[in-house]
N, C-alpha and C positions, 0 to 999 in steps of 0.2 A: 359550413359551406353555403347554407342558405343566406347568411349575412353577406358573404362574398358575392354571391350571385346578385343580391339586391344592389350592392354598390356598383357592380359592373353594369347592371341594367340602368341605374340612375345616371351613369356617366357616359351614355351613348352619344350625347351631344358634344363631348370633349374630343380633342384631336387624337389622343391616344390613351391607352390604359396599360398599366404595368402591375402584375401580381407579384408581390415579393414575399418569400417564405424561406425558412430554414428547410434544408433537406431532412436533417435529423435534428430534433430539439434536444439541446445538450443536458438539460436538467432531468428529463424523463426517459431519454433514449428512444422516443417514439418517432416514427417516420411520417413525413407529410403525405397526404393523400394525393399524390401526383396524378394518377389517372383521372380523378374527379376534377382537379385543378386544370388539367389540360383540356378536358371536355368543355369547361366553362370558358377557358381562354379562346378556344375555337368558336364557341357560340357567340361570344361577345367581342371578338376581334381584339384580344388583349395579348400582351407579351408576358413571358414568365421569367422571373429572376429568382435564382436559388442560391442561398448561402450553404456551401458544402463543407464548411470547416470541420464538421464532425462526421464526415463520410469519406472524404478524399483519401485514397491510399489503402483503405481496408474494408469499406462497405460495398456490397455487391460482389458478384462472383469473382471478379478480378481486381476489385478495389477501385472501380471507377465511379462509385457513388450511387446516389438515389436513382438516377435514370437507369443504370444497369440493374439495380435491385428490382425495379419494376419491368425490366425488359423494354424500356422506352428511350433508348439512346437517340439523341438528336431532337428530343422533344422540347428542351428548354432553350430559351433564347439567350439568356445571360447566366453564366455560372461564376460565382465569386468564391474563392477558397484561400486557404492559408498554407504556407510552407512550414509553419511552426508547430504543428501537432504531429499527425502520423508520419509526415514526410521528414520530420526531424531536423528541419533547418533552423528552428528556434526563433525565426523572425521572417517578416515579409509575407507576401501573398500574391495573388494573381486574379485576373478577370479574363474570362473567355467569352467570345461572342462573334458576331459578324465582323468582317474586315472594316466596314464603315463605322460600326460602333467603337471598335478599338481605336481607330484613327481619331474619332471624336474625343474619346477619353484622354488620349495622349495630348490633345490640344487644349481641352477644357477642364480636365479634372484637377482641382486645386491640390488635393493631397499628393497626386502624382507629380505635378509641376514643382511643388515646393518641398519635396522630400529628397533626402540624399539617396543615392543609389545603394542597393544592398551590398554588403561586403562580399567580395568574390568567393570566400570559403563557404558562405551560406548558399550562394547560387550553385556552386559546384556540388555541395552536399545534396541539395534538393534535386538537382539534375541526375545525380547518381541514383537516388532512390527511385526516380521515375524509370531509369534504365532497369533497375532491379525488378520493378513491378511489371514492366513490359516483357522481361525475359522469363519470369517465373511467377506462379501464383502461390508459391509455398508459404510466404509470409501471411497472405490473406487466408489461406486454408488453416494455418496454425492459429491465428487469432479467432477464426470462426469456431474451431474445435475447442479452444480454451473457453470461449464465451458459452458455448453449449454445455460444456462440462460444469462450469460454475453455476449457470442459471438453473440447470436441471437439479444439481445437488442441493442448491439453496432452496428451491421450491419444494423438493422432497422433504427437506428438514423443517418446513413450515413457514419459511419467510416469504414475504410478498416482494417480487422483483418487478419494477415498472419497465415499460419499454417493449420493444419488439425484436428480440433476438439480436440486440445491438451490444457492442462491447462496453458501452456505457450502461452499467447495470445497477440502478439505484435500489438499495434495500430500504423499503418504506417502513419507517418506524413511527412517523406522524407526530409524536410528542417531542417538543424541543428539548426538554430536560433529559428525557430518556436518550435522545439522539446524542447529546453531548457526552453523557456517561458512557454510552456504548462505544463511541469513538475513542475515548480515553482508555477504556479497558482493552480495546483491540490493540492499542499501542503497547500496552503492557504484555500482550501476547506476541509482540514482535511483528504486528501487522499494521502498517500505516494506511489508514483510510481517512477520507474527508467527510465530516459531518456537516450537512447543509441545513440551515434553518432560516426562518424569517429574519431579514427581508430578502435573502437570496432566493428563497422559494416562498410560496404562500403559507400563511399561518395554518398549522395543523397538517402540513405536508412535509415535515422534516424527514430527511433520509440520509443514509450513508451512501455516498456516490462512489461506487467501485468502478474503476476503469481497467478492463482486461487488456493485456498486451500480448503480442506474439512472442515477446521475450520471456514470458512466464512459462515455467515448466509445469507439467501435470502435477508434480509433487507440490509445487508452490500453490497451485489452485486448490488442491486437496487440503493443504495445511491452512489456507485461508478459510475455507469452508468449516473446517474443524474448529478454528478459533471463533468464527461467527456462532457456531452451535454452542460452544462452551459459554461464551459471554451471553448469548441469547437465553440460555437456561438460567444463568446466574441472575439475569434481570427479569426473568419471567416472560420473555418474548415468545419463546418456543418451549415445547415440552421435552 
C-alpha cells in the first residue's frame, strides 16, 4: 500500500489516475484491501478498477463480490468480471461502470468491436444464473458452508490453507516435487486436484489448489479431507 500511495502521489500532475486490482487473487484466495485502496483513491483523486472473476456469483453475503464482502457497495468505479466461472456460462464476460464509460467502451474498445457476439445459449444461461442469485442466497450459503467445513477440517488435520475463507483453498506444500507426488496420489484416491508449481506460482510456493463448489455434498468434502490426511501421512506432510 505504501508503494501504491507513492505512485499516486507522484502522478498528481497527470490528468487522471486508475488503481487496478483483482478483487480476489486466484492463486492464494486472498482478498484485496479495498477499504485501504478506497481511502487512497479518495485522497489522491483516483478511480478504482476491480477484476471480480474469482468473486462474482459466490463471494460476499449474496454473491455480489468484494464490495459486498467489505460492506462497501458502490465504492468501485469499474468492475470487470466473467460469465465463465461461477456463473457457468463457459465464455464471455462483462464490464460495469458509469453510463459514459460504457458508451465510450462500446465505441473505442477494440476487443469489443472486433469480437463476435456471444452465443445466445451462453447469454441465456448466465442470465438465468443471475435470476437465481437475485431470488435466493441458498447457493452462496452452500458454498460458504462447504468452504468453512473444508478449511476447518484441513487446518485441524495440520495442513496450511492460504487465503481468507474463500472457496479457492490452496493447500500449501511449498516443495515442487512433493506437490506433484501429492496430486498424483490424490488421483489414486479418486480425488482430482490440481498441483501448481513454478512458473505458475513463485518458486518454493507450490500448492494443491482446491476449488470448493456449492455442488459438493458434505460427504464429498469429508472424503476429500480424509484423502488429504491419508496421502499427507504417507508423504510425511502431517502426523
